[in-house]
C-alpha positions, 0 to 999 in steps of 0.5 A: 597948249600946256600939259593941263590943257592937254589933259582936259582935252583928253578927258573930254575926248574920252568922255565923248567916246564913252558916250558914243560907245554906250549909245551904240551898245544900247542900239545894238542890244535893242536892235533899234535905230536912233529914231526908235529910241525917241519914237514910241513904236508898237512891239512885234509880239503877238498877232492874229491867231485861230485855235480851238478852245477846251470846248472844241470851239474856234477861239481867236484874237477876235474872241477877246476884242474889247477886253484886256487879257493875259496869255500864258503858254504851257502844257497840262503835264507840267509839274510845277510852273504851269499849275502855279501860274494858272493858280496865280492868274485865278487869284487875280480873277477872283480879286477882280470880282465882277470886273473879271467878266470884262477881262480874260486869260488864255492858256495856250498849250505847247504840247498839242499832241497830248493836250486835246480839247477834252484834256484841256477842259479837264485840266482847267476845271481846277482853275478860275472859269475865266481861263480859256484853254487853246490848242491846235495842230502842231504847225498852228501852235508853232506859228502862234508861239513864234508870234509871241516869241515863245521858246519851247522844246520837247525833252525826252524822259525815261522810257517813251515819255517826254516833258516840255521846256518852254518860256514861262512869261505871262503876256498882257494884251490890251483891249485891241489885242496889242502886246503891252508888257510881260505881266508881273505875278510876283506880288499880291493878287490884289495888286496885280488885279489893280494893274489889270483893271487899269486897262479896262 
């Protein structure tokens, strides 16, 4: 084998090795298997839950069956991210018009110690009426947050007060309560409403 042929073989071998490493890296990052890259598998986000709404009534995943809905985790003492997000969701509902009755939005607190149903009701009065607030005891809220892969943590502030660090993702769920994808709010409300309308 001459020098030119050896170079070609080495280049091809390097290329194949690079493809293998790239493919393996993708599998490692996604936690997948070779079959999972070609087969469409449901994502393990969300699931059955039972909480209490802002009127003190039971609310569960079955409460939204037949409707696509948005889910956001936050807390009523949140200074910026939560009210901004809920305002943006309210604008989407407004842009949906009559179709808003065929969808829903769920705001689940990560601070159930302070966010009682009454507190949630007062807080949500500033937003669109299609938003439902949900709270529960600490273990129940923790289980729901875990099912949605939501991170949250109590962070002490001055004195005996505290705030909450938390995941700030809006989840899009389909009419059967299955997770579709994170829902992008960084666009015009009418565009976001148009996407949500596709799942009616």
